[in-house]
N, C-alpha and C positions, 0 to 999 in steps of 0.2 A: 439432441443437446448433449454436449460433451459432459462427462462425469467428472466430479472433483476427486482429487487424490491428494492425501496429506502425507507427502514424502513416503509413499508406499514403495516406490522404486528404489531398491537398495543401491543401485549404481549411482543414481542421482544424489542419494543421501551422502555416501562417502565422498563423492566428488565435491559437493557443496561444503562438506565439513572441512576439507583441506584447502579450499580456495578462499582468499579474501579475508581471512581472520574472522569469519562469521561466528563459528562455534568451535568449542574445544572438546565437547563430549556429547553423549546422547542426551543427558539431562538438559544441557544448555540448548541443544537443538530443539528439544520439545518445548522448552520455555520460550525460545525465540519464535517458534512456529505458532505457539498459542497466542502470541501477542499480535499477530497479523490478521486483519479481518478481511473477509471477502463477502460479496453478495452475489447471488447467482439466480437466474430465472429457471424455474422448473415448471414443466407442464404437468398438470394433474387436476384432480377434482377439487373444487373449492368447497366452501362451507355449504353453498346452496346446491351442490351436486352437479353444477355445470362444468364445462371445460374452461379452465382459466389458467393464468400464469401466477405462480406463487413465488414470492420473493423471500429468500431466506437470509437472515443476518445473524451471524454467530456472536456469542458473548465476547469473542476475542477482539471486538472493535474498540476495546478500551485503549489500546495503544496505537493502532494504525487502522484506518478505514479505507476501503475501496468501494465505491458506489457504482452500481450499474442500473440503468433504467431503460425501458422500452421508449424509443423516441416518441415525442408528442404526448407523453403520459406524465402524470405528476411524479416528481422526483422525491425519494425518501432519503433524508440524510441519515447516515449510519449513526445509531444512537449508542448509549452506554448501558441500556437496560435490557428490555425483553429480547429474547433470542429470535423470535420469528414474527414477521409481519406479512400481511396480505394486502396488496394494493391493486384495485381496479381489475379483479379477475373477470367479472362479468363484462366490463367495458372492453377489455382485450379480446374476450371471446366474440363480442359483437363485431369488433373491427376485423377479426379474422374471418368471420362468416361473410362480412360485407366484401372483403377482398376476393374471397372465393366466388361470390355472386357476380362481381364486376368482371373477374377473369373469365367466368363461364359465359357471360353475355358477350364479351368481346370475341371469344372463340366461336360462339354461335354465329355472330356476324361474319367472321372469317370463313366459317364453313359454307355459309350461303354464297359468299363472294366467290369462293373456289368452285362451288357447285355450278355457278354461272359459267366459269371458265371450262370446266369439264364437260358440261352439257353441249358446248360448241362442237366438240369432237365427235359427238354421237348424232349430229344432224345429218340427215340423208342428202340434203341438197348443197353440201359444201362444194363439191367438185362441179356441180352443175352451175352454181352461181359464180364460181371462180374465186372464192374467198381463200386467200393463202392461209395455211395452218401454222407456218413457222413463227410468225409474230405472236400468235396466241400461245403457242407452246413456250416460247421464251418468256413471255410475261407471266405465264402460269408458274414456271420454274422460279422466276425471280420473286414472285409473291410468296411462294413456299419457302424460299431461302430466307427472305426477310422475316417471315413469320417464325421460322425456326430460331433465328438469332434473337428475335424479340421474346419468344417464349423462354429461352434460356435465361434472358436477362431478368425475368420476373422473380427469379430466386433471390436476387439482391434485395427485393422489397418485402420479403416474407417475414423477416424477424429483425427489425432494426434496433440496435442497442446503442446507448450512450453511457459514458462512464465519468466518474469523478474520483479524484484521489486526494489524499491529505498527506503531503510529504513531511509536514511538521511532526507527524507521528512516527516517523522512521526511528530506528535505533540510533544510538550515539554514533558520531563519525567514526570512532575507532572500530565499530562493529559492522560498518558498511563494506560491501565487497568492492574490489577495485574494478576499474573500467578502462579498457583500451579504446581510444578514439582513432578511427581510421579515416583519413581524408585523402582524396584521390585527385590528382591532376595529371595531365598528359602533354600539354602543349602551351608553352608560355605566350605564344602569339594569340591563340584563341581563348586562353584562360589567363588574363593578366595577373602578373605576380602580386601586385598590390591587393587584388581581389582575393587571391588565395591566402595571403598572409593575414588579412582581416578575419577570414574563416578560422585560421589556426589560432589567432589571438582570442577569438570569442570562445573557442573550445577550451583553451587553457584557462580562461577566466570563469568557467562554469562554477556554480555554487556546489562544489564537491570537494572533499578532502584532497588537497593537492598531492599528497603522498600516495593517493590511490587513483590518481588520474594520469594516464600515459597517452600522449598524443603522437601519432605516427603520420607522417606525410609521405604518401606514395607518389613519386615522380616518374611516370612512365616515359617521359621525354628525356630523362637523364640530363637535365639542363643545369649548367653551372649557375645560371641566373636564378633558378628556383632555390638552389642550395644556399647561395649567398643571401637571397631574400629571407630565407628561414633564419639565418644567423642574425640578420638585422631585426627580425621579429622577436627573437629571443632577448636581445638587448632591450627592446622597447617593452617587452612583457614584464621586465623587472620594475618598471614604473607603473605600467597599466594595471596589472593584477592587484597590487596592494591598494591602488587608488579605488578600484571597483569594490574591493572587500571593505575598505575603510568607510566609504560613503554609501554603500548599498546600491551601487549602480545596477540598473536593470538591463539596459542596452549595452551588452559587453562586447559588441563589435565596434571598434574605435571609429570607423567611418560612419556607421549609423548613429553613434552617440554624438559625435561632433557636428554632424549634419542636422541634428534635431534641434528644435528651439531650446534655448537655455532655461526657459520657464516650464519645461515639460516635467510635470510632477512624477511621471512614471520612470524617469531616468535615475532618480536618486532617492534616498530615504528621507530623513527629516532634516537634511542639511541645506535645503534650497535657500534659506535666508542666512546661512552661515558665511561670514567673510572668509573663514579658513577654506571652506569648500570652493568658493569662487576663485580664490587665489590659486589653490592647487589645480583647479580646472584650467585656468589660463596657462599655468606653467606646463601642464601636461599637453595642452593643445599645441604649444610651441614645439614640444618634443615630438608630437605626432607629425607635425608639418616637416620637421627635420627627418623623421623616419620615412615619410613619403618621398621626400626629395632623394634620400639615399637609395631607396628601392628603385625609383625611376631612373636614377643615374646608373644603376647596374646594367641596364639594357645597352647603353653605349659602351660599357666596359667589356661585357661578355657576349656581344652580339655575334662575334665570329665563331663562337663555340656552340651555338644552339643547333644549327641545321644538321651537322654531321653526327650528332650523338643521339638523335631521337630514336633511330631504329637499330643502332649497332653500338652498344656500349657495355662495359663491364658493370658488375653490381657495385653499388656505392652505398654504404651505410654509415651514418654518423650520428652519434649522440650529441646534440647541440649543447655545448657548455663552453665556458671560457674561464680564464684566470680571474680571480677576484681582486688581484692587486690593483690598487688605485681606484676601486669602486667604493662609493659611499656606503656607510653602514646600513642605511635603509635598504640598499640593493642586496647587500650580503645576507641580511637576515631574512629577506623575503623568501618563502618556500614556493618554488615553482613546480608545476607538473613536469614530468620527464618529456622531452621533445626529441623525436628521432626522425631523421631523414632517411628514406629508403628508396633507392632506385634499383630495381631488379635488372639482372643481366638480360640483354636482348641481342639476338643474332638473326639475320635475315633468313637463315636456314632452319630456324626453330620456330614453331608456332608459339605465340605468347598468349593466345586466348583472351586478349583484350582485358576488360575490367575483371572478369572472373579470375584470370591468371594473376592480376595485381592483388586482388583480395586474398587469394590463396597464399601468395608470397608473404603478405603481411601477417596472415595467420601463423605461418611457420616462424617468421622472424620475431614477432611479438611473443610467441610461445616460449622462446629461450631468453627473452629479455624481461618481460613483465608477467606474462602468463595470467592475465586477468580473466576471471570467469565470465565477464560480460564485455560485449563489443558494441560500440556506437559507431555507425558508419555514416559519413557525410560526403556529399559532393563538394567540390572546391569552392562553390559559390554559396553554399547553404550554411550561413552563419547562425550561431546560437542566439535566438531572440529572447528566450526565457531562460535565465540562469539555472532554474530549478528543473530543467527538462530531464536531466539524468536521474535526479531523485524521483521524478514522476514515474519513469520507467521502472526503477528499482522497487517502487511500491508494488507493482504487479509481479515482478520476479521474486520478491520475498513473500508473496502471499502463499501460505501453505496449501490452500485448496486448489491452486492451479500451477504452482511452481514446478512440480515434477514433470508436467507435460507441456509447460509453456516454452516455446522455442524462441519467440521474439515479440517485442512490442513495437508496433508501427505508428509513427506520427504522420500527420498530413504534410503534404508538400505544398507550401505556400510561397508566394513571391512578393517582394516589397515594391516592385516597380509596375504593378498592375494599374492600368489607367482606368478612369471612370467609364470610358467607353471601351470595354474589354473586347475589341473586335477579334482577337486571336484566341479568346476563351482560355485565358491563362489562370483563371481562378480554379480551374479544374473542378467545378462545382459538382458535376455528376459523379465524379470518381470519389472525392474525399468528403462530400456532404451527403451522399446517398448510397453509393455502392459499397464503400468500405464499412460504414456503420451497419449495413445489412449483412455483410460477411462476418462482422464481429458477433452477430447473433447466431451464426452457424459454427464453423470450426475456426473462424478467425480470418483477418484480412490477408491479402496477398502481399508478399514482400515487394516493396516499391522502390528499391534502388538506393534510396537515401533516407536519412532520418529514422533509422530503426536501431533498437538495442537488442542484440541477439545473445543468447546463451552459447558460449563457445563449444560446449560439449555437444550441442545439437548438430554442429557441422562436422563432428568427428564420427558420424554414423553410429553404429552399435558396437564398434570394435573396442572402444575404450571402456573397460569394465574391470572391476576388482578381480585380480587373479589372472588377468590376460598375460600371455607370454610375450615379453618384449621382443624376442627374436621374430615371432610371428607378426608382430605389429610393424616391423620394418618392411614387410611386403606391401603394406598399405600406406604407411606414412613416410617411407624412404629410409636411407641408411644413417641418418643423423642420430647419434646416441643422445645428444642434448635434447633434441626434440622428443625422443621417446621418453626420456626421463621427465620432461616437463608435463607429460600426460599423467604422471603418477606422483610426482614429488609433492611434499607437504609445504616446503618453503619456496618462495619465489627467488629466482636469480636476481642479482643486484649488480648493475653495471657501474654504479657510482663508487663503491668501495673496492679498492684493490685494483691497481692498473694491470697486473698480470692476468687476473681472471677476466677483467674487462676486455683486454685485447683478445683473449682466447674466445670469448663469447662473440665478439665482433667478427672474428674470422669465421666462426661457425655460422653466424647470421649471414655473412656474405655467401657461404656455401649453400645455405638454404634459399638464397635469392638467385642462385644460378639458373640459367635457362634449361639445364638438363636435369635438375633435381627431381622434378615430377615424373620423369620418364620411368616406365616400368613400375609405377605405383598407382594407387587409387585416387590420387589428387585430381580433382576435376571430374571424376567419374562417380565415385561414391563418397569421397571425403572432400570437405570444403564446398566451394561454389562450383556448380556444374557448368562445364563449358561446351555443352552440345548446342547452345543457341546464344546469339548476341543478347537476347533477353535473359541474361543469367539470373537476375533477381527473381523474375517470374518463375523460371524453371526450378530454381533452388527452393523457393518457398513452396512450390507445388510438391516437390519430392519430400520435403520435411513434413508436410501435413499428411502425405500418404503414409509416412512412417509412424504417424501417431502424434507428432508434435502439433500443438495448437498455437494460436497467436492472438494478440489483443490489439485493438485499435483505440488510440486515445487522442481526442481532439478537444481543445479548449478555446475559449474566446480569445486568448492571447496565443498566437502561433508559437510553437516551441522553436521552430527553425524557419528562416526566411531566405529564399534564394533569389536568383536573377532570372526572370522569365524572358522568353524570346520576344522581340519587339519588331519582327519583320516576317514576311510570308516565307522567305527562302529558308530561314532557320526552322520555322515551324514545320514545313513540308519535308525538309531533310530529316529532321528528328522523327517525324511521323513515319517516314519510309523505313527508317532503321527499326523502330519499335514494331511496326506492322510485320516486317520480315521475321523478327524474332518470335513474335506471337504465333504466326502461321507455322514457323519451323516446329514449334512445340506441338501444335495441333495435328501436323501430318507425320509426326515421329512416333516412336514407341512410347513417348510420354503423353500421348493423347489422353486427355482427362477421362474419356469414356471407356478406354480399353486398357489403360495402364494398371498393372497389378504387381505385387499385392498393394492394396490401398485400404487404409483405415478411414478414408474420407467419407463424409456423408454424401448422399446423392445430390442434395441441394448445393453443397459446396462444389461438387463436380459440375453441376450446371453453370455455376458462376465462372469456373475456370474455362469451361467449354465456350461460354459466351465471349470471353476475352480472347481465347485462342482463335476463334473463327470470326470474330467481329470484323477484321479487315476484309473478309469475303463479301461484305456488303457493297464492295466496289462493283461486283458483277451485276446485281439487280439495279444499282443506281445508273450504271452505264446503259442498261436496257431501258429504264424509265426516261432517260435523257435523250434517247435516240429513236427507239422503235415507235412509240406513239406519234412522234413528230414526222418520221418518214412515212408512216401510214396515213397521217393527216394530209400530207402533200399528195398522196395517191388516192385520197378519198376512201380509205379503208377504215371502217369503225372497229374499235377494239373494246369499247366499254358500252354498257347498256344505255339506251336512250333515256332522256330525262323523264319521259312518261312511263318508263318501265319500272316495275316495283324493285328490281335489283339495283336501280340507281340509288335508292334510299340506303341500301346496305353499304355501297361504296362510300356514300356521303357520310354515313355514321362512322365508318372506320376512319376516315380522314379526320373528322371533327373530334372523335374520341382520342385519337392519337395526339392531336394538338392540345386537347384539354388535359390529358395526362402530363404531357411535357410542361405545360404552363403551370399546372398545380405543383409539380415537383420543384420547379424553379421558385415559385412563391414561398413554399414552405421551407426552402433552404436559404432564404434571404435574398433571392435574386429579384430582378424586375422583368417586366414583359419585354423590354428591349433585349434582355439576354436571350429570349426565345429566338429572335431574329439572328443574333450573332452566333448562337450555338448551331442552329440549323444551317446557316450559311457555311460556317467553317467545317461542319460535318460533310456537307456536299463537296466542298473543295478538297478535303482530305480523302474522301472516298474516291473521287475521280482521279486523283493524282497519287498521293503517297500510299494509300491503301492498295491501289492497283500495282504500283511498282514494288511495294514491299511483298505483296503476295507472289508476284512473278519471281522476285529475287529468292524467296523461300523455296519455291519449286525448282528453280534452276540450281540452287545449292544442294537441294535434296538429291538430284540426279547426278551431282558431281561435276557440273559444267562450270562452276564458279566457286571461288573460295570466299569465305566471309571477310568482311572488312568493317571498320568502325571509325567514324569521324566524330570527334567530340563536338558538342554543340558550342557554337561561338558565343563566348561570354564577353567579348570586347564590344562595348557599347559605341554606337555611332550616333552622335548628337542629332544629325539630320533625320535619321530613321526613328530615333526616339521621339522627336517632335511630331513626326507624322502619326506615330502610334498614339501619342497622348491626345492628338486632335481627332482621333477616330478615322484616320485615312489609311487605306491599305497601301503598303509598299510593294509594288509589283516588280521590283528589281530582283528577279530570280531566274532560274534556269528556263530555257525554252522548253525543256522536257516537262516542266510544271505548267508554264503559261499556255503552251500550244493546245493541249486538250481543253482547258477551261475556255479559251477564246473560241475555239472551233465549235464547242457545244453551245455557247451563247449565240453564235451566228446562226447555227442550225435552228435553235429555238426561236430566234427572231424571224427567220424565214417561215417557219411552220406557223407561228402566230399570225403573221400577216396573211398567209395563205388560208388559214382557218377563218379569219375575219372576212376575207374576200369570198370564200365559199358560202359563208352565212348570208352575205348580201346578195350574191349572184345566184347561188343554187338554192339557198334556203334550207340547208341541212344541219343547222346549228344544233337541233335536237339530238341528232345522231353523233355529232362530233364535239359536243360541249365539253366532255371530260378531257379529251385530248387537247382542245384549245385551252382549257383551264390549266392543265399540266404545264404547257409552254409558258403561259402567263405567270404561273406561280414560280417557276424556275427563274424567269427573267426578273420578276419583282424581287425575289430573294437575293439574286446576284447582281443587282443594279450597280454596285461598285465596280464590277468588271466592265460593264458598258461605259461607265463614267471614265474608267481608266483607259478605255479604247478611244473615245471620241471627244471627251470634254476636258480632261485634265491636261495641264501643260508642264507640271513640275517633273522633277527627276524620277519620282516614284510611279509615273504613269506606265502603261503598257506600251512598249516600243511599237512604232507604226509598222515596222517590218514584220513583226510577229502577227499583228492584226491582218496585214495583207496576205501573208503566207497561210494563216489559218483560214481566211476566207477562200483562198484558192483551193486549199485542201477540202473544205466543206463543199464547195460548188462543183469542182471538177472530179474529185475522187470519192468523197464520202457519200454525196447524194446519189450518183449513178450506181456505185458498187453496192451501197447499202440498200437502195431501192430494189435492185435486181435480186439480191440475196433474200430479201423478205417476201418475194413473190412466190416462194415455194411453200 
C-alpha cells in the first residue's frame, strides 16, 4: 500500500505554490492543506487482533472530503467529528482468506490437469502405439501460457477500491488551480468536424472558472476545415456557455442536449417550468441549427485544401478571438475560456510519433501560453457529460495526503451509443468496472488515453527542481528560452493583453511546434509522453509509476465523459490490432514490466502491467485450441482423458469454474448473462485476428522490418451499420484479412464436429473423443453469427460468398492435409 505524504517533497511544494494562484506563503499552504480530507486503507491488526483493513479519516474533512471504500463493502461517509473509524476489518479478512482458498483450489486443479499432460511424455509405449507427441506438446504449452496470463490477471482482483468526492467542499474559485484541456483530432474525414466542435464546446462549458480554463485543439491533419470550424464554435460558445451557466444545464454538449427530451430533469436546474427558460432554449436551438449548417457548409468550401496538408504542412497556431464591434452586450460581457488552435509542423522526412508527438507539442505550446499545473486530455469524440468532472479530479489533486505523489486521475471511458445488445462489448465492463478499480487498490490505474487529469510536472521527469540550471535544462527541454522560463516563473504568460507580446509568444509557440524542435532533446524519451510504442498512454503511465508517481481511478454513476463507440466489426478489429501491437511492443522491449528498472512499483502492480502487455499472446493458445483438437479428432487421436477417467473431472471443473468466475464478475458489475456470450465471442474473434496481427506487427517492428503506423478510429457514423448494431446483428463488411481466418476455422470445426458424431455412431469411441467433440461444438455454438453470416443472411452485412468459398478451399485443400501431416510428429 502506498504511503501518504503531506507535501514532504520540497520540489512539489514550491511548484504548487507558484502555479494557479493556490497559495501565497507557507502559512497559507499549511492552512489549505489542512482543509483537504483524505481517507486511506491501511492493513494492520484490528481491535480483535486479526488481520484487517483499517480506514483512517482525518479531522481535515471539515472543508473537503474524499471517500474511498473497498468494493462490495459498506461505505462510510466522511464525517465532521472523530478522526478514526474501523469498518468491517474481520469481514475483509474473511474475504481475503476466501480468495486465497479459491485461488489455491483452482491452481491445484490446474496442477493435476498439467500432470495429466506431463505424464503422457513419460509413457513407455508412446512410440510403439504410434501416438504423435507434437499435439500434446503444443496443447501443454498453450495451457501453460493461458494459465500464466490468467494468474497475472488475478492481481486486478486482490484489492478493489471505490471512491467518492465532494466537489462542493473545494476552495473558492479564485483559489482553484488552472487547467489546460487538450483535445486531439487528426482527420476531418474519419473524425467529423461537427463531432469535434461539440467536444470543444462541452469542454469550454465545464463548471470551472473560465479564466482558469484553457482549451487547446490539436489538429494533426492541418485542416483548414477544422480551423474554421473552431472559429464557428467560438462564436456559438458566446451564446452557449452563458445559457448553460444561467440555467444550470448539465448536458453541456450541444448535440447531446438538444437531442435529449425537453422534459429531462437532469438537463437543467429548477427552470424546467420557466417560460423564460423555454423561450431561451428555443432561441438557442435555432442558433445551434445555424451553427451546424455553417460547419457542414465548410466542407464544400475547403474540400480542396484537406488532402495535401495532412502529412506536410507548417505549424499553425491561432488564439481564437474576434472583434467585438457589432456584437450584443450579452456576448461582450460573457467570459469565455481561452481557445487555441494548434497544428504542429509535419514533414514526410521527420517522424512525428503520432499522438505522443501531438501531446508533447501541446505541452510545449501550452507551457508558454497558459502554463496550467494540471492537464485534462480528451479524444475528439469524448465530450464532457458531467460539468463538475474537472472539480472532481481537483479534489484528489488538492488532497494533501496524496497530492505530492499523485501523477494523474483517470476517469472511465464510456460511450453514449452503446446498444442494449452490446455485441461488440463497448461497455468495456471488465476494464473499467473490475480491472481499474483493482489497480486503484494497488499503485493506481493505468493511463488510458483519454479522460485523465494529469499533473504537468509529472511529465517533466525529475529535471525541474528548485535551483536547477536553466542552461542545463535546455539539453532536456530544447533551446526555447520562453519554455525554460515557464518551468520556473511565478506569473503566467498572457496572450490577451498586449499585441506585441502576444505576437512574440505566438512566434515562439510556432517554433515549439516545429517538427525539428524535439531533436537532440529528451522529449519523448524521458520528458513528456514516451514515443517508443503506439500505446503511448500505457507506456507513459507505466514509466510514471516506476518513478514513484501514483494514480487514482474515479468512477461515478453519472459518466464524466461520453464518447462514440465503434459500431462495426472492421473498426473494432482494426482498433484491436493497433492496441495489441502497442502492448506487445512494451512487453518485448526494455520497458517489460518484469525487468524494467529502476522501478518503485509494487509486485502486484507489475503483474497487472504484465497481464496487459502479454494478453495479446493469448492468440497463440486460442489458435491451438481451435485447430489441434479438431485435426486430431479427424485422425482419431485422443488428446484429453476419457469420460470414465478421474482426470476428466479435473478438466470439467476447470472449465466450469472459469465460466462461473466470468459469470459472477459480470453480475456483480451490473451485467447480464447475455453479456457472457457477447464477451466470450468477441474475445475469440479478437484473439484469432487482431491479437495475432498485432503481435506479429510488434515483433516485425522490433527487428526493424517495418515502421510504426497509426490510423485513427473512424468516428463517422454510417446509419445502416448503426442500425445493424442496434439490432444485435454483426456487420461483416471488413477486410479479408480478418474474415478469412474466422470463416476457415468455423468450417474446420464444422467438419470435425460432424466427423466426431460419425465416429461416435460408427466406431463408438465417444468416451475417448468427448472433450474434443465438445470443444468443436462450443466454438460453433458461441460463433453461430459467423455461420449465419455465411449461409443464412442476405443483407449487405453478410459474409461475402467468395470469402466463404475461398476459406473452404483453404481449409480442405491446404489446411487439413498440411496440418494433419505436421501433427503426426
